C-alpha positions, 0 to 999 in steps of 0.5 A: 293055659300059659299064653306062650309064643315062639320068638318068630310069632312074637316078631311077627305080631310085634311088627304089626304095632307101634310099641315102645321098646320096654313094653315090648321087652316086658311082653318079649320076658312073658311070651317067649321067655316063659317068665311070670307077669309078676316077676317082670313087674317086679324086676322092671318096676312097674305094676302087673297091669303094666306088663298084663297090658303089653302081653295083651296087645302082643298077644291080640296083634298075633290073634289077629287071622290074616287076609284070606285066612279063617280060624276053625275049631272042630272035633275031628278023628285023629287022622283028620286031625293029622292032616289039618295040623300039617295044613296049619304048619304049612300056612304058618311056613307060608305066612313066615315066608312073607 
């Protein structure tokens, strides 16, 4: 599964970190623009590992669960899963509004 983020999710995650411009832009190219890590590494003249580290820093910040929230995994009937996805979208909108 490819790691991808929306531009707003990327900005929210990056805002939690102190990170230099170059690794930030490399991570954006991979996570938001969908470029391959190897292509970004070649273009920037760095190792694939350097790109991977930048991507992982942003991804880890994105994956943290905000205070007052809890990450859950469940197998539900379709109609209940639909409701849970609606709740998740509402929660994301509230987080984006902060």
